[in-house]
C-alpha positions as CSV (number, residue, x, y, z in Angstrom):
1,M,85.6,120.5,68.3
2,A,86.2,121.5,64.3
3,D,90.2,120.4,62.9
4,L,91.4,123.7,63.5
5,S,94.0,123.3,60.0
6,E,91.1,122.6,58.3
7,G,90.1,125.3,55.4
8,R,93.7,127.5,57.6
9,A,96.1,125.7,55.1
10,G,99.4,128.9,55.1
11,M,97.7,131.2,57.0
12,F,99.2,131.8,59.8
13,N,103.2,133.6,60.7
14,C,105.0,132.9,63.6
15,A,106.5,136.0,65.1
16,G,108.8,133.6,67.2
17,P,112.4,133.5,66.3
18,C,112.1,131.3,63.5
19,Q,109.9,134.2,61.5
20,R,108.5,130.7,59.6
21,K,106.0,132.2,56.9
22,R,102.5,130.3,55.6
23,L,102.2,127.6,58.4
24,V,99.2,125.7,59.2
25,A,97.4,125.6,61.7
26,G,99.0,122.7,63.1
27,E,102.2,124.2,63.8
28,F,100.9,126.2,66.4
29,S,99.0,125.4,70.3
30,R,95.2,125.8,69.8
31,K,95.7,128.5,72.5
32,M,98.0,130.5,70.1
33,V,94.9,129.9,66.9
34,E,91.7,130.7,69.5
35,V,94.6,134.2,70.2
36,W,94.8,134.6,66.7
37,Q,91.1,134.1,66.1
38,G,90.1,137.1,68.8
39,D,92.7,139.0,66.6
40,D,94.4,138.4,63.8
41,K,97.2,140.9,64.5
42,A,98.2,139.2,67.2
43,P,101.5,137.5,67.4
44,I,101.4,134.3,68.0
45,Y,104.6,131.3,68.3
46,C,105.0,128.1,66.7
47,K,104.9,124.9,68.5
48,K,109.1,124.6,68.1
49,C,109.8,128.0,68.8
50,T,107.5,127.9,72.5
51,L,109.5,124.9,73.1
52,E,112.5,126.2,72.5
53,K,111.6,129.5,74.6
54,E,110.8,127.0,77.7
55,A,114.1,125.1,77.5
56,E,115.5,128.1,77.6
57,K,113.5,129.5,80.4
58,A,114.6,126.0,82.3
59,K,118.2,126.0,81.5
60,E,118.0,129.5,83.4
61,A,116.2,128.1,86.0
62,N,119.3,125.0,86.4
63,T,122.1,128.2,86.4
64,K,119.9,130.4,89.4
65,A,119.7,126.8,90.9
66,D,123.2,125.5,90.2
67,S,124.2,129.3,92.3
68,S,121.9,129.0,95.3
69,E,123.2,128.7,98.9
70,M,125.1,125.9,100.1
71,V,123.6,124.0,103.3
72,V,125.6,121.5,105.0
73,C,123.3,118.6,105.7
74,S,122.9,117.0,109.2
75,E,123.5,112.9,108.2
76,C,126.6,113.1,106.0
77,K,127.7,116.3,107.0
78,K,129.1,117.2,103.0
79,E,128.2,121.4,102.2
80,L,125.2,120.7,98.9
81,P,123.2,123.0,97.8
82,S,119.9,123.7,98.3
83,T,118.2,122.5,95.4
84,A,119.8,118.9,97.4
85,Y,117.2,119.4,100.0
86,S,113.5,118.8,99.8
87,N,111.8,122.4,101.0
88,K,110.1,121.0,104.1
89,Q,113.6,119.6,105.0
90,L,114.7,123.9,103.8
91,R,111.8,125.1,106.0
92,K,113.4,122.7,108.9
93,E,116.9,125.2,109.4
94,L,114.0,128.8,110.5
95,T,112.8,126.4,113.5
96,S,115.2,124.0,114.2
97,K,119.8,124.5,113.5
98,N,121.8,121.5,112.1
99,L,118.4,118.4,111.3
100,Q,118.8,119.6,107.5
101,K,119.4,116.8,106.1
102,C,119.6,116.1,102.0
103,K,117.5,114.2,99.9
104,E,119.9,111.1,99.3
105,C,119.9,110.9,103.1
106,V,116.0,111.0,103.5
107,F,115.5,108.1,101.0
108,A,118.7,106.3,102.9
109,A,117.4,106.1,106.4
110,E,113.5,106.2,104.7
111,K,114.9,102.6,102.9
112,A,116.3,102.0,106.2
113,Q,113.5,101.9,108.3
114,R,111.3,100.3,106.0
115,E,113.8,97.4,105.4
116,N,113.7,97.9,109.8
117,A,110.0,96.9,110.0
118,A,110.4,93.9,107.9
119,V,112.7,92.4,109.4
120,N,110.6,93.0,113.0
121,K,107.5,91.0,111.4
122,E,109.4,88.7,109.9
123,A,110.7,87.8,114.1
124,K,107.3,88.7,115.5
125,L,105.8,86.3,112.9
126,K,108.8,83.1,113.6
127,M,108.0,84.2,117.2
128,L,103.9,83.6,116.8
129,R,104.5,80.5,115.2
130,A,106.8,78.3,117.8
131,E,104.1,80.0,120.3
132,A,101.1,78.7,118.4
133,E,103.1,75.4,117.4
134,E,103.8,74.9,122.2
135,L,100.3,75.6,122.8
136,E,99.5,73.4,120.0
137,K,101.8,71.0,121.6
138,K,100.2,71.4,125.6
139,G,96.6,70.6,124.4
140,D,95.7,74.2,123.7
141,K,94.1,74.4,120.6
142,I,92.1,77.0,121.0
143,K,94.7,79.6,121.8
144,A,96.7,78.7,119.2
145,M,94.4,78.6,116.9
146,K,94.0,82.0,117.7
147,I,97.5,83.0,117.4
148,F,97.9,81.1,113.9
149,T,95.2,83.4,112.8
150,E,97.4,85.8,113.9
151,A,100.6,84.8,112.0
152,A,98.4,84.0,109.2
153,S,97.4,87.8,109.1
154,L,100.8,89.1,109.8
155,E,102.4,87.1,106.3
156,A,99.7,88.1,104.2
157,E,100.6,91.5,105.9
158,I,104.1,91.3,105.1
159,H,103.8,89.3,102.2
160,S,100.7,91.8,100.4
161,G,101.7,95.4,101.6
162,V,97.8,95.5,102.9
163,K,96.9,95.1,106.6
164,A,93.9,93.0,107.3
165,M,91.2,95.0,109.2
166,K,89.6,93.2,112.8
167,P,86.1,93.6,111.6
168,K,83.0,95.3,113.7
169,P,81.2,93.4,115.9
170,F,77.7,93.1,114.7
171,K,74.9,95.7,115.7
172,P,71.9,94.5,115.2
173,R,69.6,97.7,114.2
174,R,67.0,99.1,116.2
175,R,63.6,99.9,114.6
């Protein structure tokens, strides 16, 4: 694709608040240049004016969000603006009362659940190792080897976060 600024130096005027004249095509987005190519009388806006307009819209959206309705979190019992809740949590108001949790409480609950799962896996790993050693002392090496294998798989899952897959039994194809 050809460079848009080539042969178009100083041909563009911004219709935005800056009102700059004789600008190169590089000062405008590709879409604005395409609009100008379709109709050279169409108002086009430079990147600077476009960014300022977007920042103004974002600021306006934030002020609207600040004045939004207040919702009480069922976990921390704080009254927070609706922007402190995910859309999924806000929809819970329609189905069941007093179950809405703010984003902070949701993240804290998820973190606690992950930590609890890790502690449970560590405890299960210790139990499996102890059981395998006990079976090995009794002389049942086949069962001990199966349990050691399960413990190794669980340890790999703890360290890598990837759960081991059990292989499917081999079934030869029929012809």
